[in-house]
N, C-alpha and C positions, 0 to 999 in steps of 0.2 A: 360428537362434541358435547361436553357437559354444559348445562345452563348454569350461570353464575349470578349471584346477587351483586348489586353495585353499591358504590359508596355514596356519591353525591347525586348523580343523575342516573337513576336506576335503569331506565330504558336505554340511555345512550351506552352505558357500559355493557349492558346485556348484548346489544348488537355487536359492539366491538369485541367482546370476549367469545361469543359463540353463535352469533346470529347466522353465520354462513352454514348452510346445510352441507352434508357430505356430498362429494362429487356425483355419486350415483345413488340418490335416495330411492327407496321403494315407494311409489305413489300410494297415498292413503286412499281407501275407498271413498268415492265421492257420492254424496247423497243425490238422489235423482233430481231434486229441484230445491236447492237451498233457498232460492229467492221466495219460495212459497211458505217458508217456515214462519209461523206466527210468533210475535213477541209476547212474552208473558207479562205479569205484573211487575212494576218497578221494584228493584231490590236496592236496599240501602247498605252501602259499605261504609260504616261509621268510621272505621280506623283510617280510611283513605279520604273520606269526605266527599263521596260522590253517590249518585243514584243512577241506576241503569236498568234497562229492560233487556232481557235475554230471550232467545228462542226457547220454546218449551223443550225440556230435556237437557239443555246445555248446563254445564256445571262451572262453578267458580271456587276459587280458594284464595284467601288473603294470606300473604306471606310477608310478615312484617309490615312495611309500608307500600307493598305492591299487591295488586290483584291480578290473578291469572285466570283466564276464561278459555274454555274449550268445549267442543261438542259433547265429549264424554269423558269418563274417568281415565281411560287409556291415554287420550290426547292430553289430558290435564297433567298426567304424571310423566309424559314423554320427555326424554332428554335430547331428542333430535327433532328439528322442525320438519313436520310432515303434514299432518292434519292442521287445520287453522288453529292458531293460538293468539289470543289477545293479551297483552300485558299493559297494565295501567298503573300509574303512580301520580301522586300529587305532592307538591312541596309548598309550604307557606311562602308567599312572595317575599315576605320580610327576610326569611332565611337566605334566599338566593341573593337579595340585594346586599346583605351583609358580606357575602363572598365575592360577588361580581359587580357590585355597585348598582346605581340606579338604572343602568342600561338593561339589567335583568328583567325589568318590567316590560320590555319589548319582546314580542315573540321572535323577531328577527335575531336577537342576540342569543336566545336559548336555542333556536334552530341552528344557528351557526355553530354553536358548541356541539350540537348533536351531529351535524354534517361532517365535521372533522373526524370524529371517532368512527362514524359509519363508513366514510370513504376509505379510511385506513384498514377497515375490515374487508374491503374488496367489493363493496356495494356501489352500484350506480344510482345516483339520485336524480330524479326528474325535476324539472322546474317546480318551485313551490306555488301553491294556490292559496289565496286568502280564504279563510273559512270563519264562520260564526256559528257556534252551537250554544243556544240559550244566551246568557249574558257574556259568555267567554268568546273572545276573538283570538285568532291565531293563524297559523300556517300549516299546510299539509303537503306532503309530496310522496309519490310512489317510489319504492326502492326495488332494486332487482339485482340478482347475482345469477351465476350459471345454474344454481341449484334451488334457489328460493326467491320468492317475491313477497312484497308487502307494502305497507303504507304507514307513515309516521305522522301523527298529529301533535302539534304543540299549541296549547291553548292557555290564555292568560285572562283572568278576571281581576277584580279588585283585591282579592285576597290570596289566590293560589295560582301556581303554574301546574298545568295538567299535561302529562305525556301519555300518549296512547300509541302502542306499537302493535300492529297486526301482521302476522306472517303465515305463510303456508308454502308447501312445495310448489315450485314454479309451475308445474303442470296443473295444479289445482287452483291457483290464485284467481284466475279470471272467473271461475265458477263460484268461488266462495266470496269474492269481494262484495257483491250486492248485499248479502245479509250482514256482513261486517260493517258496511257503511250504515245500515239501518240501526245496528246496535250502537255505534258511536253517535249517531244522530240523536239517540234517546238520552244521551249523557246530560246529567244535571249536576252542577257543582254546588255543593252545600256550603253555606257560610261557615266561617271559622267560629268555633265556640269561644265565647268570652270567658277566659279563666277567672273563676271566682273561688278563691281558696275557702274550703269548708272548715269552719271552726271545729276544734276537736270535740266539743261537747254537743255538736249537732248530729253526728253520725248515729244512726239507729241500728238495732239488731237486724241483720238480714234474715229473710225467711229461711227456716230450716226444714228440709224435707228428709224424713227418716225412713221412708218405706220405698223399697225398690227391689230389683232382681238380686240373685246371689252375687256376692262380692261388693255390692253397693252398701256403703255405710251411712253417709248422709250427704246432703248438698246444701250449700249456702248461696243465697242470692236467687237470681232469676228475674222474672218480669213482675213479680207481685210485691206488694208492700209499699210503704211510703217512699217517696223519691230519695230521701236521705238514707234509706236502708238498701238501696240498689246500687250495684257497682257500675261505674262508667265503663271501665274496662279492667277486669281482673287479669293481672299479668304474673310477674315472677313471684316465687314462693320460697320460704325458708322455714325450718322447724328447729326449735330448741330441744335439748335432751329430755325435757319433761313433756314434750308434745305440743308446746305453745306454737301456734302457727302465725307467721308474718306474711302479709300479702302486700305487694306493690300494686296500688290501685290508681293507675293512670294519674290524673291531676289531683287526686284527693289524698295523697300521702300513703302512709303505711297503716294498715288495719291489723290489729292484734287480736287473735282468737284463742280461747281455751281449746284443748283438744276435742271437746264435745261440741264445738261450734259456737259457743257463747262469746259474743263480742266483749272484749275486755277494755280496749282503748284504741284510739287512733292518734297518730302524730305525724309531723312532717309536712302538713298541707301548706304551711307558710314557707318552708325551706325548699320544697321540691316543686319544680314546674311540671314535670311529666315523669313520674316514677315508672320505671320499666322492669327492673329486676332488683332482687334483694338477696344479700348473702350474709350469713352469720359467721363472724370470726370466732376463733378458738377462745378468745377472752370474753365472749358474750356481746361485743359491740356489733352493730348492724351497719351494713354498707349498702347503699342504694345507687343504682344506675339511673341518674337523672337525664333521661334522653332529651328533655326539653332544653337543658343548659349544657349538654355535651359534657357532663361532669359526673364525678362520684362523690357522694355525700356520706358522711359518717355520723352515726348516732350512738349513744349509749343504749344499753338494754332497756332502759326506761324511757327512751325517746328524747333525750337531751341532745341537741345539735352540737357536734364536736368539730366539724370542719368540712371543707369542700375543696376539691382540686380537679384539674383537667381544663375543660373549656374547648371551644372549637379553634382549630389552628393547625399549623404544620410542624410545631415544635414536638420534640420526642415525647413530652408528657401531656400532649393535647390529643384531641380526637377529631376524626372526620365528621362530616355533617350528620351522618346517620348512626353515630355511635356516641357513647356506649349503650347497647341494648342488653347485653348479657355480661354478667360478672360472676366470679367464683372466689371463694376464700381458700387459701392453701393451708397446709398443716402448720406452717410457721407463722401464720397470721397475715402473710402477704396477700394482696388482692390482685386477681387477674381479670382483665377486661378485654373483650374482643373489639378490634378496631378495623375499619376499612376506609381507605383513602386512595386517591389516584396514585398509581406507581409511575416510574420513569417513562413507561410506554403509554401512559394515559389511561390504562385500564385499572379497574378496582383491584387493589392489593390488600389482602387480609393479614393481620398481625395480632399478636397478643401483647398487651402492655401490662407489665407487672409493677406494682407499687408496694411500698411498705405499708404497714397498718396505719401509719400517720400520713400517708400520701406522698412519700418521697419516691421518685422514679427509680426503679431498680434495674429494669432492662426492658427492651422491646424485642420480642421474638418474632422474626419474620417467618411466615408460613409458606409452604410450597405453593406455586401459582395455581395448582389445581384444587386448592382448598379454599372454600368460602363458607366457613362454619356458621351455623345458626345458634349454637349454644356451647357452653364450656363448663366442665367440672374438673376438679383436681382431687386425686386420691391421697391417702395418708403418706405415701412415699414421694409425693411430688409429681407423679406422672399426670399428664394432661389428657383429657378425653374431649373430643369434639363431635358434635352432631352435624354431619354433612347431609343436610336434608335433601338437596337436589340429587346427589349421587346415591342416596339411600344407604348410607354407611355411617358407622361410628369409627373414628380414627383415634388411636392411642399414640401419644407423643411422649418422648423423653422430656425431662425438664428443659433441655436445650432446644426443643422443637423438632428433633429428628423423629421420623415415623417409626414406631415400634410394631404396630399391628393395625390391621384394617378389617372390620367385620361388615359384611353385607353381601347380598347375592345380586350380582349384575343382572341375572335373569329375572329377578323379582325386586327391583329397586324400591317398590312401595313398602316392602316389609319393614325396613329400617329407615324409612323417610319420615323424620319427625323433627319438629322445631325446638323441642325442649328435652333436656337431659339432666339426670341427677345420679348421684352415687352414694351408697351407704358406707358405714364404717367397715363392713366386711368386704368391700370392693365390688359389690353387685351394682350394676348399672340399671337405671330406670328410664325408659324412653316412651314418651307419648307421641304417637304417630299421627300423620295426616288422615289415616284411615280410621281414626277413632279408637285404636287399640293401645293399651298400655302394656309394655313388655318389661320383664325383669331379665337381665342377662347376667350369667355367671362371669367371673373374671376372664374366662377364656372365650367369651363371646357367645356361648350357648344360651339360647332362650329357654329359661326354666320356669317362667310363670307368665300369665296373661290376665288381662282384665279389661273392662270397658267394652263399649260397642259404638259403632258409628250412628249418628243421627241421620235421618232421612234428609236429603238435600232440600234446603229451603224451609225446614221445619224447626220448631223449638225442641231442643233435645229433651227426651224423657229422662227420668232418674236413671243413672248408669250409662247414659249416652253422651258422646262428645261430638262437638262440631268442629272447633278449631282450637286445639290445646295451645295455651300461651304461657304455661308455667307448670312445673312439677317438682315435688319434693318427697323423698322417702322419709316419712316421719317415724319416730319411735313406735314400737308396738305393732309393727307390720302394716301400718297404714300408709297408703300412697295418696297424696293430695294432688289434684290436677285442676288448674284454672282453665276456663273455657269461655270463648266469646263467639257470638253469632249475631251480627247486627245489633239490635238493642238488647239482646239477651246476654247476660254475663253472669257466671257462677263459678263456684269452687266446689269440687266433689271429692269426698274421701272414698277410697276403694281398699279392699283387701284382695290381692291377686290370688288366682287359683294356680297352685304349684303343680308342675309336671314332674312327678316324683322320679320317673325314669330318666328324664333329661337332667334333673338335678344330680342324681346319683352318678350319671355318666360324667357330668362336668366336674364333680368333686373327685372322681377317680382319675380324670385326666390332669387335674390341677390339685394335687393333694394338699398344697399349702393353703388353699382357699378355705375360708370358714364357711359354715352354712349361713344362709341369710338369717337375719335376726328375728326368727319366729319361733325358736325352740323355747319351751316353757321350763321354768325352774320352780322348785318347791322350797319354802323356807318356814321355819318355826317362829313362834312368838318370841319377841325380844323383851317385851315388858307388858304388864297388864294391871288394870284397876277394876274394881267391882263395886256395886252398890252396897254390898255387905259380904262378910265371910265369917265362917265359924272359927273363932279364936281358940287356941293360938296357931294351929298348924295348917288350917285349910285356906290359907290366904291366896290371892290371885297369882303369886309367883309359882304356884303349882302347875300353871298351864305354860310356863316358859319352857322352851326347848321341846324335844320330841317326847312321845308318850313314854311313861315309865311305870304305869300300872298294868301289869300283864293280863289280869283276869277281871271278871265281873266282881268287884269288891269295893267296899268302902276303904279309902286310902287317904292319909294326910299328904300324899304326893300330888293330890288333885285339888281343884278349887271347889268349895261347897258354900252355899249361902249360909248366913248366920242362923236361920231357922227354916224348918220345913213350912209348907203351906203358904209360900209368899211368891211375889212376882219380882224378879231380880234381873240386873243387867251385868254383863261382863264385857269390858272394853279392852281389846288387845291391839298392840302395835307391832310392826315389823321393821327390821333394820333397812331393807332395800325396797324402795318403791318399785312396783311392777304394774304392767297393764294386766289386770287380773283376769283369769279364766276359770277360777274355781276356788273352793274352800272346803277343807275337811275338818270336822269337829269330832274329836274322840271323847266319848262319854263312857265312864267306867262304873257308874252306879245309878240305877233307876233312870235310864236314858229315855228319850222320847218327848221331853217337855220343852224343847226349844220351839218357840212360836214365831220368832222374828230374827232375821239376820240382815245386818246392813253393812255395806262396804263403805269405807271412809277414804276420800282421796286427799291429795296434798293441800287442797284449799279448805279442808274441813267439811266438805259436803258429804252427807251420808245418803246412800241409795239402797233401798230395800231389794234384796235378791232372793229372799226365802220367807214364806209365811206358811204356818200350819196350825192346826188345832192341837192342844196338848193331849197326848195319849201315850201309854207305854209303848216303847219300841219293841219290835218282834224278837230282838235278841240283845244279849248283853255279854261283853261290852259291845258298843255300837258306834260305828263311824258314820256320821251324817255327811254325805258327799253332796256338795252343791256345785253345779256347773253353770257358768254364766257365759254369755257372749262377751268376747274380749272387751274390756272396758276401754274407753277412749281417754280417760284420765288415769294417772298413776295412783294406785291404791297403797296406802300406808297403814291401814288398820281396819278393824271390824268391831261391830257392836252386836252382842248376842243377848237376846232376851229369853229368859226362862219363865214359864208360867206353871208353877207347881202348887197352885192354890187348891188342888184336890187333896193335899196332905202329903204329897211325895217329897223326896229330898234328893235332888239330882247332884251329880258331880261331873266336872269336865276336867279331863286329864291334859289335853293338848289341842292346838289348832294349827293347821297347815294352810298357808296361802300359796296358790299356784298361779303363775302368770309369766308374761314375757318381760324380760329385763328392759 
């Protein structure tokens, strides 16, 4: 049976949907003496709002608003209850009282809600016992079925409702229960943070790390720097055609970065309660999933608030209590959002809600009962892709919701088990997995590139490592950005994935209509040019426009030459199509070798030096100076070339070619 996420009461629906183990499970290996396991240092789960102590070696994973805990990685990823597994979630008390009234403040009320769903799933519930853990009071009861056993705690303090579900195969429960009781007894409920919107002008540039392993480009954020330069929780991402990066930053709105990591601006802190995801519409407008208000908020490209819709409720255009967390923009500008709410049987039912760009409800697409997706993207044809993290699969749907394809290996569900998904214009999918790996999949599902590495459990990730991906976007220029959170650590990292050439060739052969991923370079010639001087009337800067047209080493009026010899001059060239540059070729037809400085100019007018040399005659003539650079993060639109011919030479330049990724 597959594990499923829930909508309003995560643990209740988890039990109802899949808590019953198979009739004849294979008992998991039992450690010799679980009760003797020592508890380690307290771990803070900031997203959930609790602090716990776990036995040494045990592992945890935060999945949205739920924490999963198990003795090892295999048990953590298991889809069948066998080895002990603990699930924990919290809900602000105010959110439950909105739905269930003031009675939700009583543990008896919440436990009664849980009991109904648990009993319908075939469990026997023992009499409840009053419990107190720290300042939280509540009820607990043992659960049993023919195949599994466990215990459910419901705790309430002044601000939160906490649910803890522990389960194991029936044959193992008696041995495992003592250590589980010790883990739960270590629980500390953290106070709810007081939301204090951050003014736009207070946000500071996050720390930028630029050195790391192959494939690592840069990282923004982390634990260093002033408080207003650190992310509370970096979540969903979107990228504009020029590489501009938009980050949904929990309670602090949308942060906007240049492709090189420079903070440009922030907005939305006053309009957004809890930004979870962001999508870029075809017209340039930005759409944000405001998880705190169960709404979608629309902004213009420059951050002007344009509207809000949704809200919590049962109406077709409203959302369940835990939605929307993930949204996507369609090719026609419509906005897709994942929703989950109790179905007719009381279990969590997932659906896709589609709105027009202005917020008008267009349709609600019901999903098959075995789908509980973690993320959604839409391709240029309107096909929908879902990240099914628990099943370890990516599911492709037709626009009407019917299943077209499913990718994933049941024998290795961890391979495609990931919480965040994106798609590029060529139809290649990008998945950040729970194992810390980033995958690029061809349109037929073949894995054609990889990147990233897992961080050691309980450690702060090193550059290029991931702990818990929370957002991903395939940006222009072959860069993939991934947001990551681990306790107080939160960062956004840019990667360039390593392509598996053989797998890519196979995928393109099997799906001939598929385009190659957007990493192929193009070459273009100068569209216009200016210079500090030129020899009149025929050697003006227009001589470098277009491809080379001086075939030999010779003086020619078809090239540019400075007004006089023995001078220091500059030639500035522009190109028609901005590209993420990888190189430049400068063709010199007369007295070459006196280029001492070359700078690339991006769309913001920023110049960056990529070549320096001392003036000296070139070894041959004509001579093509080839400059190779690491692919730029910003789009290049021009170059400035400095000639130093003060030894009395008189150089000429025939043409300049810019090479880069469109």
